[in-house]
SELO-659880 format. One record per residue: residue number from 1; residue in one letter; y, z, x of N, C-alpha, C in turn. Coordinates in steps of 0.02 Angstrom, whole numbers, plus 50000, padded with zeros to 5 digits. Atoms other than C-alpha are relative to their C-alpha. Example, Ala and Ser with C-alpha at 12.3 -4.5 7.8 and 13.67 -1.06 7.14 Angstrom:
% residues 2
1,A,49941,50000,50045,49775,50390,50615,50060,50000,50045
2,S,49941,49997,49958,49947,50357,50684,50055,50037,49961
END
This chain:
% residues 316
1,M,50028,50061,49970,50677,49330,51018,49927,49992,49978
2,K,50070,50006,50022,50497,49372,50967,49992,49968,49929
3,R,49997,50031,50065,50542,49329,50786,50015,49925,50006
4,A,49985,50068,49992,50617,49166,50844,49940,49961,50027
5,L,50061,50029,49975,50457,49129,50942,49950,49986,49945
6,R,50045,50010,50056,50352,49155,50788,50018,49942,49955
7,L,49975,50058,50039,50460,49031,50695,49985,49935,50036
8,A,50010,50063,49959,50450,48905,50837,49927,49979,49995
9,K,50074,50017,50001,50257,48913,50835,49979,49968,49936
10,K,50018,50031,50065,50255,48867,50652,50013,49923,50001
11,G,49982,50071,49996,50326,48697,50703,49954,49958,50046
12,L,50046,50034,49958,50185,48655,50823,49960,49946,49961
13,G,50034,50056,50035,50115,48485,50771,50043,49966,49952
14,L,49960,50027,50054,50259,48451,50656,50066,49967,50026
15,T,49931,50020,49979,50411,48412,50765,50006,49940,50047
16,S,49997,50051,49951,50364,48274,50884,50038,49940,49973
17,P,49993,49991,49929,50450,48190,50971,50048,50055,50023
18,N,49954,49945,49981,50566,48342,50968,49960,50065,50012
19,P,50036,49939,49985,50517,48515,51031,50001,50049,49940
20,P,49996,49947,50049,50471,48659,50913,50047,50052,50023
21,V,49947,49950,49980,50621,48780,50913,50008,50045,49942
22,G,49983,49949,50052,50649,48941,50820,50066,50032,50014
23,A,49934,49968,49992,50814,49026,50791,50010,50054,49951
24,I,49983,49946,50043,50876,49190,50719,50073,50015,50007
25,I,49929,49976,49998,51057,49236,50674,50005,50070,49980
26,V,49995,49926,50014,51093,49420,50688,50071,50020,50002
27,A,49931,49973,50005,51252,49506,50633,50010,50058,50047
28,A,49983,49948,49955,51344,49637,50731,49962,50066,49982
29,D,50038,49939,50021,51251,49774,50628,49927,49988,50004
30,E,50070,50019,49985,51087,49691,50680,49963,49981,49937
31,S,50030,50030,50060,51052,49626,50502,49989,49926,50013
32,I,50014,50072,49990,50975,49450,50497,50038,49960,49949
33,L,49961,50044,50042,51092,49321,50424,49965,49935,49983
34,G,50037,50063,50011,50977,49171,50440,49946,49990,50052
35,S,50052,50012,49951,50825,49102,50527,49979,49928,49995
36,G,50026,50069,49998,50762,48935,50580,50055,49948,50012
37,Y,49944,50045,49989,50930,48847,50566,50061,50035,49968
38,H,49939,49967,50024,51111,48886,50521,49999,49999,49922
39,R,50000,49993,50074,51114,48955,50345,50066,50024,49973
40,R,49937,49976,50021,51285,49034,50340,50053,49984,50047
41,A,49943,50019,49957,51454,48989,50406,50059,50044,49979
42,G,49939,49962,50017,51625,49067,50408,50008,50061,50041
43,G,49981,49944,49963,51692,49234,50461,49942,50046,50022
44,A,50055,49954,49984,51523,49325,50462,49972,49984,50067
45,L,50031,50019,49935,51473,49228,50616,50047,50015,50060
46,K,49953,49989,49945,51626,49277,50719,49973,50056,50047
47,S,50025,49947,49955,51533,49432,50782,49924,49994,50003
48,A,50077,50004,50004,51353,49365,50761,49973,49972,50065
49,T,50038,50024,49944,51223,49332,50891,49947,49947,49976
50,L,50051,50048,50013,51113,49175,50890,49946,50009,50053
51,Y,50060,49999,49956,50938,49198,50962,49963,49934,49989
52,V,50033,50065,50006,50853,49032,50999,49953,49993,50059
53,T,50053,50004,49951,50694,48994,51095,50015,49951,50057
54,L,49984,50053,49950,50761,48839,51185,50076,49994,50006
55,E,49931,50009,49987,50928,48810,51267,50027,49948,49951
56,P,49973,50048,50049,51039,48725,51133,50016,49933,50032
57,C,49990,50066,49973,51051,48538,51156,50080,49990,50008
58,S,49928,50009,49984,51221,48482,51231,50019,49928,49996
59,T,49988,50072,50005,51209,48295,51199,49988,49976,49931
60,T,50005,50030,50067,51225,48185,51044,49944,49947,50002
61,G,50051,50053,50009,51068,48090,50995,49997,49976,49929
62,K,50005,50015,50072,51001,48062,50819,50042,50051,49959
63,T,49958,49948,50033,51096,48222,50775,50053,50024,50050
64,P,49946,49976,49956,51255,48301,50843,49975,50056,50050
65,A,50019,49949,49953,51248,48418,50991,50003,50069,49966
66,C,50003,49930,50027,51196,48596,50946,50059,50043,50024
67,T,49945,49960,49973,51327,48667,51061,50065,49993,49963
68,D,49938,50011,50040,51466,48586,50960,49999,50041,49934
69,A,50006,49962,50062,51402,48667,50800,50008,50077,50012
70,I,49995,49926,49984,51386,48838,50885,50070,50020,50012
71,I,49929,49989,49982,51564,48828,50951,50041,49997,49937
72,E,49961,50005,50064,51629,48770,50780,49992,50056,49956
73,Q,50015,49944,50045,51544,48913,50690,50026,50065,50027
74,G,49968,49945,49968,51620,49034,50813,49953,50061,50011
75,F,50044,49947,49982,51469,49137,50866,50028,50041,50057
76,A,49979,49960,49947,51507,49283,50976,49954,50000,50060
77,R,50049,49997,49943,51347,49273,51082,49943,49953,49984
78,V,50060,50042,50005,51201,49156,51111,49948,50026,50050
79,V,50055,49978,49958,51034,49216,51181,49947,49948,49996
80,Y,50051,50047,50004,50906,49085,51226,49942,50014,50052
81,G,50060,49982,49962,50730,49091,51299,49996,49958,50062
82,C,50010,50045,49940,50700,48940,51414,50049,49947,50001
83,S,49952,50052,49990,50812,48810,51486,49974,49931,49980
84,D,50019,50068,50015,50812,48626,51437,49960,49972,50056
85,P,50037,50025,49944,50675,48546,51538,50028,49935,50034
86,N,49968,50059,49976,50780,48389,51561,50048,50023,50057
87,P,49953,49974,49948,50864,48419,51733,50072,49977,49992
88,D,49931,50020,50010,51015,48320,51678,50037,50046,49949
89,H,49969,49956,50053,51044,48444,51533,49992,50074,50017
90,K,50009,49929,49986,50982,48608,51607,50057,50035,50022
91,G,49944,49956,49982,51111,48742,51610,50065,49976,49970
92,R,49937,50026,50025,51242,48631,51528,50026,50038,49939
93,A,49979,49963,50059,51244,48728,51366,50035,50065,50018
94,K,49967,49937,49978,51285,48891,51458,50072,49986,50021
95,R,49934,50017,49977,51435,48809,51539,50047,49985,49942
96,L,49960,50022,50059,51499,48733,51375,50017,50060,49958
97,L,49991,49945,50043,51477,48893,51276,50044,50052,50033
98,A,49962,49954,49966,51552,49005,51409,50072,49978,50002
99,R,49931,50026,49997,51702,48891,51423,50035,50012,49931
100,A,49969,49987,50065,51727,48917,51233,50005,50074,49983
101,G,49992,49930,50011,51724,49105,51256,49940,50032,49966
102,I,50062,49975,50030,51547,49130,51192,49954,50034,50056
103,A,50045,49969,49953,51438,49257,51287,49931,49970,49999
104,V,50066,50035,49999,51271,49183,51345,49954,50042,50041
105,T,50055,49968,49965,51112,49270,51395,49940,49956,49998
106,R,50059,50047,49999,50965,49162,51452,49941,50031,50034
107,G,50062,49980,49964,50787,49186,51509,49964,50056,49963
108,V,50033,49944,50037,50732,49311,51372,49930,49971,49975
109,L,50068,50025,50015,50541,49290,51351,49990,49929,50022
110,K,49998,50067,49974,50560,49139,51459,49931,49964,50001
111,E,50064,50032,49992,50378,49105,51496,49967,49981,49932
112,E,50026,50011,50066,50324,49124,51314,50035,49939,49965
113,C,49965,50054,50029,50460,49006,51258,49987,49934,50032
114,R,50015,50063,49962,50422,48880,51393,49930,49972,49976
115,F,50066,50021,50019,50239,48875,51340,50002,49966,49930
116,T,49993,50028,50066,50292,48837,51160,50021,49927,50005
117,I,49974,50069,49999,50383,48679,51216,49964,49961,50054
118,R,50032,50032,49942,50258,48627,51352,49985,49925,49987
119,F,50015,50072,50016,50217,48461,51262,50065,49961,50012
120,F,49935,50031,49992,50402,48412,51254,50021,49997,50074
121,A,49977,49993,49932,50435,48472,51432,49963,49950,50046
122,K,50041,50047,49963,50290,48368,51502,50024,49927,49994
123,V,49975,50071,50014,50353,48205,51423,50070,49994,50033
124,S,49931,50003,49976,50534,48245,51476,50001,49994,50074
125,T,49997,49997,49925,50491,48273,51660,49952,49949,50030
126,T,50048,50043,49968,50343,48153,51690,49990,49932,49965
127,G,50011,50063,50037,50342,48019,51553,49928,49996,49973
128,L,50071,50000,50025,50162,48071,51510,49991,50058,49951
129,P,50008,49946,50047,50097,48178,51367,49960,50058,50028
130,W,50040,49940,49981,50021,48353,51384,49929,49984,49976
131,V,50073,50013,50016,49830,48335,51387,49960,50063,50002
132,I,50044,49939,50007,49712,48471,51325,49928,49973,49999
133,A,50068,50017,50000,49529,48453,51368,49961,50053,49958
134,K,50036,49951,50042,49421,48531,51233,49927,49982,50003
135,S,50072,50011,50002,49233,48552,51236,49965,50059,49976
136,A,50043,49945,50019,49096,48658,51163,49937,49997,50046
137,L,50052,50000,49949,48962,48711,51289,49947,50058,49990
138,T,50049,49945,49991,48804,48813,51315,50020,50038,50062
139,L,49980,49960,49943,48816,48947,51447,49985,49968,50062
140,D,50014,50035,49936,48742,48832,51577,50030,49930,50003
141,G,49959,50056,49992,48863,48692,51543,49980,49938,49962
142,H,50018,50058,50038,48774,48575,51421,50046,49992,49939
143,T,49958,50013,50057,48875,48492,51284,49961,49970,49939
144,S,50040,50023,50058,48730,48445,51172,49937,50046,49998
145,L,50062,49962,50005,48572,48531,51110,49942,49954,49999
146,P,50058,50041,50000,48393,48471,51125,49987,49969,49931
147,P,50012,50031,50065,48332,48351,50988,49970,50048,49949
148,G,50023,49955,50056,48302,48439,50821,50032,50063,49995
149,Q,49966,49934,50001,48418,48583,50862,50069,49997,49961
150,G,49937,50007,50037,48565,48517,50759,50056,49976,50041
151,P,49946,50029,49966,48731,48440,50805,50053,50049,50030
152,W,49948,49952,49981,48838,48596,50824,49975,50054,50050
153,I,50016,49949,49953,48832,48707,50978,50032,50067,49975
154,T,49966,49939,50016,48960,48834,50916,49998,50011,49923
155,G,50003,49979,50068,48978,48923,50747,50063,49980,49962
156,K,49948,50027,50043,49095,48898,50603,50069,50030,50020
157,E,49937,49972,49980,49229,49016,50672,50034,49962,50052
158,A,49974,50040,49947,49247,48916,50829,50019,49930,49975
159,L,49985,50068,50028,49246,48751,50732,50067,50005,49960
160,A,49937,49992,50036,49389,48820,50623,50056,50002,50051
161,D,49946,49995,49949,49489,48860,50781,50013,49931,50027
162,V,49987,50066,49977,49463,48681,50840,50047,49961,49953
163,Q,49957,50029,50048,49542,48623,50677,50073,50022,50010
164,K,49931,49973,49990,49692,48734,50710,50031,49966,50064
165,L,49973,50034,49941,49710,48659,50886,50016,49925,49984
166,R,49985,50069,50018,49698,48485,50816,50063,49991,49959
167,S,49936,50004,50043,49837,48523,50692,50064,50006,50042
168,Q,49942,49987,49955,49953,48557,50843,50013,49939,50045
169,V,49994,50056,49953,49926,48392,50935,50017,49935,49962
170,D,49982,50063,50031,49984,48216,50904,49943,49949,50002
171,A,50053,50045,49996,49826,48126,50957,49935,50032,50025
172,I,50067,49980,49976,49638,48148,50985,49968,49943,50035
173,L,50023,50056,49959,49562,48042,51121,49927,50009,50020
174,I,50072,50001,49978,49378,47996,51153,49985,49934,50032
175,G,50021,50062,49970,49285,47864,51248,49952,49962,49951
176,G,50046,50037,50043,49176,47726,51177,49934,50027,49994
177,A,50067,49970,50000,49015,47814,51223,49995,50055,49948
178,T,50000,49948,50049,49065,47966,51119,50001,49969,49928
179,L,49997,50032,50070,49105,47849,50969,49933,49976,49983
180,R,50063,50030,50014,48940,47761,50983,49947,50052,49986
181,Q,50054,49948,50006,48837,47919,51002,50011,50049,49941
182,D,49990,49947,50050,48923,48041,50883,50029,49977,49937
183,N,49966,50027,50063,49022,47933,50757,50042,50053,49970
184,P,49959,49946,50026,49153,48072,50741,50052,49981,49952
185,R,49945,50016,50047,49288,48085,50609,50067,50011,50037
186,L,49936,49986,49963,49423,48160,50724,50056,50009,49952
187,T,49947,49990,50049,49523,48216,50574,50012,50078,49993
188,L,49986,49933,50020,49606,48373,50511,49967,50011,49934
189,R,50034,49984,50061,49508,48459,50376,50018,50069,49976
190,G,49987,49935,50028,49524,48607,50262,50074,50013,49990
191,V,49931,49982,50010,49690,48701,50255,50048,49958,50045
192,H,49956,50035,49953,49757,48603,50406,50014,49927,49975
193,A,49988,50069,50028,49739,48435,50314,50056,50001,49949
194,R,49948,49997,50051,49863,48499,50186,50070,50014,50031
195,R,49933,49990,49967,50003,48527,50316,50040,49936,49990
196,K,49957,50059,50010,50154,48413,50295,50006,49961,50066
197,R,50000,50037,49936,50107,48306,50443,49946,49942,49992
198,P,50054,50051,50004,50007,48143,50466,49939,50023,50041
199,Q,50060,49990,49960,49831,48145,50534,50017,49982,50072
200,P,49988,50023,49932,49832,48142,50724,49975,49929,50014
201,W,50025,50065,49980,49815,47972,50803,49928,50010,50029
202,R,50068,50000,49970,49631,47935,50845,49995,49944,50049
203,I,49999,50047,49945,49624,47850,51012,49933,49992,50032
204,I,50063,50018,49971,49471,47760,51076,50015,49958,50064
205,V,49994,50038,49940,49466,47702,51255,49930,49971,50018
206,S,50064,50031,49989,49332,47576,51303,50007,49946,50053
207,R,50001,50054,49950,49293,47468,51452,49974,49935,49974
208,S,50033,50060,50023,49182,47348,51360,50025,49971,49934
209,G,49980,50019,50066,49257,47345,51190,49946,49995,49951
210,D,50056,50002,50040,49085,47354,51119,49994,50063,49959
211,L,49995,49940,50047,49118,47474,50972,49973,49984,49933
212,P,50026,50013,50065,49029,47490,50807,50054,49991,49944
213,S,49948,50012,50046,49136,47410,50671,49994,50046,49938
214,N,50011,49956,50060,49061,47529,50540,50010,50072,50014
215,A,49989,49932,49981,49113,47686,50632,50052,50031,49951
216,R,49958,49967,50049,49205,47815,50526,50074,49985,50016
217,V,49928,50007,49985,49370,47796,50620,50027,49930,49985
218,F,49981,50065,50018,49371,47612,50575,49997,49985,49924
219,T,50013,50011,50070,49320,47630,50393,50028,50048,49948
220,D,49977,49948,50046,49388,47790,50318,50071,49992,49979
221,R,49933,50010,50025,49553,47814,50229,50053,50010,50050
222,H,49951,49988,49944,49639,47862,50395,49994,49945,50052
223,R,50011,50050,49948,49586,47702,50484,50065,49970,50031
224,H,49938,50023,49974,49769,47654,50505,50026,50043,50057
225,R,49984,49954,49949,49782,47804,50621,49955,49993,50061
226,T,50045,50015,49947,49654,47732,50740,50025,49945,50048
227,R,49977,50050,49951,49701,47639,50900,49947,49993,50053
228,V,50047,50012,49945,49584,47559,51028,50035,49967,50058
229,Y,49972,50028,49937,49631,47527,51209,49942,49976,50043
230,E,50052,50030,49961,49519,47413,51306,50024,49985,50074
231,K,49986,50019,49927,49511,47390,51500,50069,50027,50023
232,C,49940,49968,49977,49656,47510,51528,49977,50066,50035
233,S,50011,49934,49971,49659,47661,51643,50023,50054,49951
234,L,49977,49942,50044,49678,47830,51558,50075,50015,50009
235,R,49929,49989,49990,49849,47848,51641,50041,49948,49962
236,Q,49964,50051,50037,49903,47681,51566,50001,50011,49927
237,V,50008,49985,50070,49839,47731,51395,50050,50059,49981
238,L,49955,49944,50014,49935,47898,51402,50072,49974,50002
239,S,49929,50025,49997,50093,47808,51454,50018,49960,49937
240,K,49988,50038,50058,50078,47688,51308,50009,50047,49938
241,L,49996,49953,50058,50052,47833,51186,50070,50032,49996
242,V,49932,49972,49998,50219,47911,51238,50047,49956,49962
243,K,49954,50046,50034,50304,47756,51177,49997,49995,49925
244,V,50006,49998,50075,50241,47783,51000,50010,50072,49978
245,G,49980,49934,50021,50300,47963,50999,49948,50058,50012
246,V,50053,49950,49987,50143,48053,51061,50021,50042,50059
247,Q,49981,49952,49948,50185,48210,51160,49938,50041,50022
248,S,50058,49959,49984,50014,48295,51158,49934,49967,49979
249,V,50064,50031,50011,49835,48233,51168,49942,50047,50007
250,M,50062,49961,49995,49670,48322,51138,49943,49955,50022
251,L,50055,50039,49975,49533,48249,51246,49935,50033,49980
252,E,50063,49976,50028,49368,48271,51155,49942,49954,50021
253,S,50048,50053,49976,49266,48153,51262,49939,50031,50031
254,G,50058,49979,49964,49104,48161,51356,50020,50017,50071
255,G,49989,49975,49930,49082,48224,51533,50026,49948,50048
256,K,49978,50052,49957,49112,48059,51616,50078,49988,50001
257,L,49926,50009,50011,49289,48029,51544,50035,50063,50023
258,L,49966,49939,49979,49332,48211,51569,50003,50009,50073
259,G,50000,49997,49929,49280,48205,51749,50049,49952,50032
260,S,49950,50045,49974,49384,48049,51781,50071,50025,49988
261,A,49934,49976,50014,49533,48129,51695,50018,50057,50046
262,L,49986,49944,49954,49517,48286,51803,50013,49973,50071
263,E,49991,50028,49934,49500,48182,51960,50068,49967,50008
264,A,49938,50033,50000,49657,48086,51913,50059,50049,49988
265,N,49950,49951,50015,49751,48251,51881,50038,49988,49937
266,L,49967,50014,50063,49789,48204,51704,49988,50056,49946
267,I,50015,49944,50044,49725,48366,51622,50050,50056,50013
268,D,49955,49944,49991,49851,48506,51594,49974,50066,49976
269,E,50022,49934,50032,49757,48632,51488,49926,49987,49980
270,V,50072,50002,50018,49571,48670,51458,49989,50052,49945
271,V,50026,49955,50054,49497,48746,51299,49925,49991,49994
272,F,50075,50003,50000,49308,48777,51318,49975,50057,49954
273,Y,50035,49952,50040,49203,48860,51185,49927,50008,50025
274,Y,50067,49988,49974,49045,48942,51254,49960,50034,49945
275,A,50042,49968,50046,48902,48978,51140,49944,50044,50034
276,P,50051,49959,49966,48767,49113,51179,49934,49964,50003
277,I,50057,50043,49998,48639,48978,51218,49988,49981,50074
278,I,50017,50024,49934,48549,48941,51380,49954,49941,49993
279,G,50034,50061,50006,48483,48767,51401,50035,49955,49948
280,G,49969,50045,50049,48526,48612,51300,49974,49929,50012
281,G,50019,50069,49993,48521,48423,51295,50018,49975,50071
282,S,49994,50033,49933,48551,48299,51435,50072,49993,50023
283,T,49930,50013,49981,48742,48295,51431,50031,50063,50027
284,H,49963,49946,49970,48860,48404,51532,50073,49990,49987
285,A,49926,50002,50014,49044,48449,51512,50038,49957,50046
286,V,49964,50037,49950,49101,48372,51674,49950,49961,50042
287,Q,50044,50040,49955,49021,48229,51767,50046,49973,50054
288,A,49959,50023,49942,49107,48213,51936,49974,50037,50061
289,Q,50024,49970,49936,49063,48244,52116,50057,50027,50040
290,N,49948,49972,49954,49158,48352,52239,50067,50014,49965
291,L,49941,49985,50041,49277,48410,52105,50007,50075,49985
292,A,49987,49929,50015,49355,48584,52090,50071,50006,49979
293,R,49935,49987,50026,49503,48629,51983,50005,50074,49978
294,R,49992,49927,50020,49567,48806,51964,50049,50006,49942
295,L,49958,49988,50059,49645,48878,51808,50046,50060,50013
296,S,49953,49943,50001,49793,48992,51784,50014,50020,49931
297,D,49980,49975,50069,49861,49093,51636,49939,50002,49953
298,M,50060,49998,50034,49685,49124,51581,50001,50044,49937
299,E,50002,49966,50063,49650,49182,51403,49929,49994,49972
300,T,50068,50002,50035,49483,49230,51320,50006,50034,49931
301,K,50000,49974,50067,49451,49261,51138,49931,49984,49966
302,K,50067,50013,50034,49293,49281,51032,50012,49972,49930
303,F,50003,50028,50068,49257,49179,50879,49928,50007,49975
304,G,50069,49989,50020,49103,49246,50793,49959,50023,50065
305,S,50040,49988,49942,48968,49245,50929,50023,49959,50060
306,D,49975,50046,49946,49062,49116,51034,50059,50028,50036
307,L,49946,49979,49960,49187,49140,51173,50043,49941,50016
308,R,49951,50056,49983,49341,49028,51194,50034,50024,50068
309,I,49964,49992,49939,49410,49015,51371,50053,49946,50004
310,R,49943,50044,49999,49581,48939,51384,50044,50011,50062
311,G,49960,49993,49941,49689,48904,51535,50036,49938,50019
312,L,49965,50059,49977,49808,48788,51624,49971,49978,50068
313,I,50025,50029,49937,49754,48674,51763,50055,50009,50055
314,K,49956,49992,49944,49831,48718,51932,50005,49931,50034
315,H,49987,50064,49963,49909,48557,52004,50032,50012,50066
316,D,49971,49985,49933,49942,48558,52190,50062,49957,50006
END
């Protein structure tokens, strides 16, 4: 299952609106017959085990049901990590496969598999995309440096990790104030720009609609991947994005929009990069009063001299 998980993670950012899923076919002698998808058919599979990160689909959509193919190929056993997040489909594969005489084991590395499909699961259960709040901060919570200190708080290793995160999401969202102040590109660069996927949607939300027409997001070669939403709540914008296939959004906004998103319980995950700096400019990561949100599943990792803190927002 760990091998299947590694395969599934390779699909992050490439599979929307479908979930990233990895699969390994193992023969009775534990040799690997195939990975990622069905590579072999016939008698060899009669005693083979299929390891897959997500419960096989049991309904016909754009493609036939996976359970039909598994039964047709005659697998002896199916092992899957997490259940289908759709309550109408959850557990249905186990019943169908068991009825066909195929042994089923479920829940192997369940939490790891569930995390891999968290974008898909959020849309399936709520109709809203998974939202990651990303920010770079000084140790005392500033998101900018004093004048003359340069634009970047964190070092090149942390900046490279941001590119990796961007490569896994469908859209990057900022507010009009961030566009006017920073004129960001919001693009994939370096090795991540060469992946076989389009640039993430660049989403600008603005109350006034007063946006500079010469901003990079409106004039570069990816301008067709920019969308502006005026006079809409963030919840309304996120709902609209789902309709164009967006399952995950990186919020790279200023503190005011981030504070509003936290107050509205629209943030699912936080990724903050802390630099070994005390003091900074006038901006702060979160601008909100009487707000406290706790994190779970905390993870810390160093990138050069910077520290990344990542966690999931606890929703009551």
